[in-house]
Structures are given as structure tokens and as C-alpha cells.
N, C-alpha and C positions, 0 to 999 in steps of 0.2 A: 528522383532521388529515392533510394531504397532505405528501408529500416535496417540499421546495422544490428545484426544478431551476433554476439560474441560469446565464447565459452572458454573457460580454462578449467583447471582441475578443481579449484575452489567452487566455481559455479556449478560444475558437475556434482560435487559433493552436496551443495545446497539444494540442487534439484532432486537428488536422491532423497535427502532428508525431508524435503517438502512432500515428495511423493509418498514416503513411508508414513509421515504424520497424516497426510490426507487419506491414505488407505485405511489407517487405523480409525480415523474419525468417521469415515463413511461406514466402516464396519460397525462402530459403536452406534451410529445413527440408525443403521438397519436393525441392529439388535434391540434398540429402544423403541422402534416403531416410528421414528421421525419421518421417514419417507412416506408412510401411510397417512400422516397428518396433512400434508400439503403436496400437491402434484408439482409445485414449483420449487420444492426444496432441492432436488437433485440438479436441475439446470443451474440454479443459483450457486450451488457449491462448485459445479464445474466451471462456471464463469469466474468465480473467485480464484480457483486454482489456475485458470488460464492467465488471469491478471498477475498472480504471484510468479508464475513461471516466466511470463513476459518481462516482468520487472527484474528478474534475475538475469535474463539473457540479453537485455537491450544494451546497446553500445552508445547511446546518447541521452542527454538529460531530458530533452523534450519527450522522447518516447518513454523514459522512466516516469515522467509526470503522467502520461497517458495511461500506462499500465497500472500505476498506483490508483488512478481514478477508476479504471476497469475493475480493479480489485475491491475498491470501496463501494461501488454501486450495489453489488449483491450483498455486501455487508449491511447496508442500510435496510434492504428488504428482509434479510435474515433476522436482524434484530427486531424489526417491526412485526414479523409473523410468528416469532417464537416467544415464549414466556408469558407472564401475566400482564395485567393492566399497567404495571409500572414500566413496561417496556416502551410505551409510547413517549413518556417523558424522557426516558433514557435515550431513546432513539433520536428524539429531537436534539438533545445535547450533543450526541454523536454526530449528527448531520451538521449542526451549526459549527462546531469546532472544526470538523474536517473541511467544510466549505470555506471557512475563513482561512484555514491553513492552506488549502488548495490555491487560494488567491495569492497568498504570500509565496508559495512554491512557484507558481507560474510567473510572478513578478521576479523572483530570484533567477529563474531560468532566462527570462528576458534580459535581466541585468548581466548575467554571464555572457549571453550572446552579444550584448552591446559592448561589453568591455573586452572580451576575448575574440570575438568574431567567429566563434564556433561553439557548438554544444556537444560535439562528438567527444566522448570521454578520452579516447586516445589522443586527440588534439589538445585536450585540456591538461594532459599529464605534465606536471611541473609548471603550468602557467601561473598558478597561485603564488609560487615562490618568486616569480619574476615581476609580477604586477600586483600591487596592493588592491587595485579595484577588482580584479578577478578574485582575489582572496576574499574580499568583502562580499561579493556577489555569491560565491560558493558558500560562504558562511550563512547567508540567508537561506540558500537551498538546504544546507545541512540542518539548520535550525527548524525549518518547516518539516523536514522528514523526521526529525526527532520528536516534534510535537505529534505528528501523525502516528508515530510508533509508540508513543507514551513513554519515551525514555526519560530517565532521571536527568535533570530536575524539573522537566516540563510534563510530568505525569499526573499532575493534580486532577485533571479532568477524567482520567482513565478509570479509577476505581468505581465510579458511578455506573458505567454501562455494564460491567462484568457480572454482577449478580442477577440482573433482570432476566436475560434470556435463559431458556432451558439449557442444560449442559451439552446436549447434542449440537 
């Protein structure tokens, strides 16, 4: 079974926006000398970008979970290796919140599969309107993604990590 990769005009727009922001960030990192501080910085940034692009292009919920985790792994390392001593406590909070939320997200994906019989996003289109169990399971998935994204109103944990690492 293959990994479904899908794209439409909105996905293409988001990929272009991600690429532009990544290019500007990498340029800023180069100008501030961040690449010279650690030889692992560039590969971690590229792995983060690969996870973000994969999350945008995937066509099913389980692969979305995988790509979100691929995106978070270099984030842990980048927080730990940049900034002052405060970064370690902040990094610990970041890891704990994201690992707990990853567990909830994976359970939500499992509930979606158990109730709908599929995790393919095209197969799930409209399924929540037909079955309340699918709607509840997708609600768990959306809530976990909102916590990971730091969306309002579940953003209370997010302000702590942001000032600790260096701007690059």
C-alpha cells in the first residue's frame, strides 16, 4: 500500500508559502552565523521542512501523524541546541506536551479507523456528517492538532517555549 500524496491549488500555495518562509529563515540564519555554531543545524532545518511539506501533501490521517512527528523531532533538537540555559526547561515542556498530544493524536487516528474503516482523507469526506462516532473521533484528531499548533484556546503552554531559543 502506497502513501497517498495529493495536491490541489491550496496545497500548492501553502507549499510555496512554506518554501518562501523557509528560504528567508535560512537566509537569516546564514546572516546571523547560526550555521557556523552547529554543524547539525542545516540538516535539522531540512528535516523540519521535509516534515512540513509531507504534512501538507499527505492524503491520509496516519501519514499526517507521521509527518507531524517528523516535523517535531528536529524541533526538539533545535530548541535544545539554541538559546541560553532556559532552553532546557522550555525544551522539556515542549517535549512533554507534544508527546502527550501525540498519544492523543494517534489514539484519535485509531478511533477514526475503528469507526470509519479508513484513514484516507478522500474516503472520510462527509463521513462525520453521517456517523456521530466518526465525528467524535475526528474531533479528537482536530483537538490534538490544535494543541500541537498552539491554537486558541489551547495555547497556554506555547508562550513559554518561544522566548528561550535564539531568533534564528
